N, C-alpha and C positions, 0 to 999 in steps of 0.2 A: 245622744250617740245612738239610741235605739232606732230613731227615725232614719238616720243615715244607713243603718243596716237594713231596715225594711225596704227603703227606697234605693236599693243598690244600683238600679239602672240609671236613676237620676243623679246619683252621686258619681258614678263612673263617667257619665257624660259631662258633668261640671269639671271633674278633674282632667278629662281629655281636652275640653275647651281651653282650660288653663295651660295645659302643655302646648297645645297648638298656638295659642296666643303669645305665649313666651318664646316659642320658637320663631314666630313671625317677627317679633320685636327685637330679639337679641342677636339675630344672625344676619351677616351681610351677604351671605351666599344666596343667590336667587333660587337655587333649587331647594335649599333648606326652607326658604320662605314659602315656596309652593307647598312643600310637604306639610309645613305648619298650617297653611290654609286648609289643605285636605283633612288634617287631623281635627280642625275646627268644624269643617263641614260634616264629618263623620259623627262628631259628638252631638251636633244639632239633630241629625237624622236619628241617632240612637234615642235622644230624649223624646222626640215627638212620636216615634213608633212605640216606645215604652208607655207613653201617656195615652196612646190610642188603643192599647190592648185592655180588654176587660175579661177577667177570669170567668169562665162558665158561659160565655157567648161565642157563637160560631161566626165564621167568615160569611159575608152575605152571598152564599151560593145555596140556593134552594135545591135540596137533593130529595128528601123524603117528606114533602109538604112544608108549608109555610109555618113557621114557629111564632110568628108575630113580630112586631117591630122591636120589641124589647129583647128578642132572642139572638139578635145579630149585632156585631160591632159596626161602627160608623166607618165606611170605606173611604171617606174623604181624606182623613189624615194620611193614610197609607198611600193613596194615589198622589197626594201633594209631595210626600217624600220621595216617591218614585220619580216624579217630575224633577224634584230638587237634586236627585242622583244624576240625572241625565244633564242637567245644567252644570253641575259640579265637574262631571267628566269633560264636558265641552270647554269650560273655563280653564281646567287644568291642561288640556291640550293646547288651547290658544296661548296660555302662559308659558308652557314649554317651547312652543314655536317662537315666541318673542324672545325667550332666553337664548335660544340657538342663534337667532339674528343678532342679539347683543354680543354674544361671544364672537360671531364672525366679524363684527364691527370693531369691538374694543379689545378682543383677545383674552377677555376675562369675564367671569360671571359674579365677581365680588362687587357689590353695589357701591362701596366707597371708592374703589379704583375707577369704576365707570363714571361716577360723578367728577372725579379729578381729570380724567381724560376729556370728558364733555365740557369742562370749563375752559380748556385750552383752546 
């Protein structure tokens, strides 16, 4: 129990991932599925950014002289998460655009109704 409280960022990201995964699996509404996917994405970003942070180290921006290699955090995890955020926003926009087209064609955004109408 003490480890869960010490690593609260990681614990929160695991809980958020579970909430997003359950939302993705249990709902038939396409908008709710997209929201669940976004919650999962956010939990992954939180996890990796929390793992990339090291207390006592600075961002890799040299202001008052070079502090040595061990004086700065590694910027690669942060830059990868920034790229991941851009990809997640683009994927969300594309999924919402497809949902609009599905609604225009089938008149609903409930997945089970779309599957029934598509089988006809």
